[in-house]
C-alpha positions as CSV (number, residue, x, y, z in Angstrom):
1,X,119.2,93.8,113.6
2,X,116.6,94.4,116.3
3,X,116.9,92.4,119.5
4,X,113.4,91.3,120.4
5,X,114.2,88.0,122.0
6,X,112.2,87.4,125.2
7,X,110.7,90.9,124.9
8,X,107.2,91.7,123.5
9,X,107.4,94.4,120.8
10,X,105.0,95.9,118.3
11,X,106.4,95.1,114.9
12,X,104.7,98.1,113.2
13,X,106.4,100.5,115.6
14,X,109.9,99.3,114.6
15,X,110.0,101.6,111.6
16,X,108.7,105.2,111.1
17,X,107.7,106.8,107.8
18,X,110.2,109.3,106.3
19,X,109.3,111.7,103.5
20,X,110.3,110.4,100.0
21,X,111.9,107.3,101.4
22,X,111.8,103.6,102.1
23,X,112.8,102.6,105.6
24,X,113.6,99.1,106.7
25,X,114.7,97.2,109.8
26,X,115.9,93.6,109.8
27,X,114.4,91.7,112.7
28,X,115.8,88.2,112.0
29,X,118.7,87.1,109.7
30,X,119.4,83.4,109.5
31,X,121.0,81.2,106.9
32,X,117.5,80.0,105.8
33,X,115.7,83.3,105.7
34,X,115.0,86.8,107.0
35,X,112.3,88.9,108.5
36,X,112.2,92.6,107.7
37,X,109.8,95.5,108.5
38,X,109.4,98.2,105.8
39,X,107.8,101.7,105.8
40,X,107.2,103.2,102.3
41,X,106.3,106.8,101.7
42,X,103.5,107.4,99.0
43,X,104.9,106.9,95.5
44,X,108.0,105.0,96.7
45,X,108.6,101.4,95.8
46,X,111.0,98.6,94.7
47,X,111.7,98.1,91.0
48,X,111.1,94.8,89.4
49,X,113.4,92.0,90.5
50,X,113.5,88.3,91.2
51,X,114.5,86.4,94.3
52,X,115.6,82.7,94.5
53,X,113.3,82.1,97.5
54,X,109.6,82.6,98.3
55,X,108.6,85.9,100.1
56,X,105.5,86.4,102.2
57,X,104.3,90.0,102.5
58,X,101.9,91.2,105.2
59,X,100.5,94.7,105.1
60,X,100.2,96.5,108.5
61,X,98.7,99.7,107.2
62,X,98.2,101.7,104.0
63,X,97.9,100.5,100.4
64,X,100.3,99.0,97.9
65,X,100.3,97.7,94.4
66,X,102.4,94.6,94.0
67,X,103.1,93.2,90.5
68,X,104.0,89.5,90.3
69,X,104.9,88.2,86.8
70,X,103.1,91.1,85.2
71,X,99.8,90.7,87.3
72,X,98.8,93.6,89.5
73,X,97.6,92.9,93.1
74,X,96.3,95.7,95.3
75,X,96.7,95.1,99.0
76,X,95.5,97.0,102.1
77,X,96.0,96.7,105.9
78,X,95.6,93.1,107.1
79,X,96.1,91.4,103.7
80,X,99.0,89.2,102.7
81,X,100.4,87.7,99.5
82,X,103.2,85.3,98.6
83,X,105.7,86.3,95.9
84,X,107.0,83.0,94.5
85,X,110.7,82.3,94.0
86,X,112.1,83.2,90.6
87,X,109.0,85.3,89.5
88,X,109.6,89.0,88.7
89,X,107.9,91.3,91.2
90,X,107.8,95.0,92.1
91,X,106.0,97.2,94.7
92,X,104.7,100.7,94.6
93,X,103.1,102.6,97.5
94,X,99.6,103.8,96.5
95,X,99.7,105.6,99.9
96,X,102.1,105.3,102.8
97,X,102.3,101.7,103.9
98,X,104.1,99.4,106.3
99,X,104.8,95.8,105.6
100,X,106.4,92.7,107.1
101,X,108.5,90.7,104.6
102,X,109.4,87.1,105.4
103,X,111.8,85.4,103.0
104,X,112.3,81.7,103.2
105,X,115.2,80.1,101.4
106,X,114.5,76.7,100.0
């Protein structure tokens, strides 16, 4: 986990791209949720899965295809989407992209 308490940091700079990889850094882990930064190389992704809590995704840069319950969504830098709890979702990098993932347990 990154210690950013009382220190201004650029979230996007917390992870760097790596060839053929997905890189992540957890910023906050609490009982009620987490905040994680990801960097995906082109073509990388996360296979379809579900979570028992809502997840907000914010795209810092690049482009991603996010499927939620079979529906495709294409997001670019500056865009956000919520992946609702208990709905299957997956991600695939159209090009390299970085994202912020905020998961809130209900």
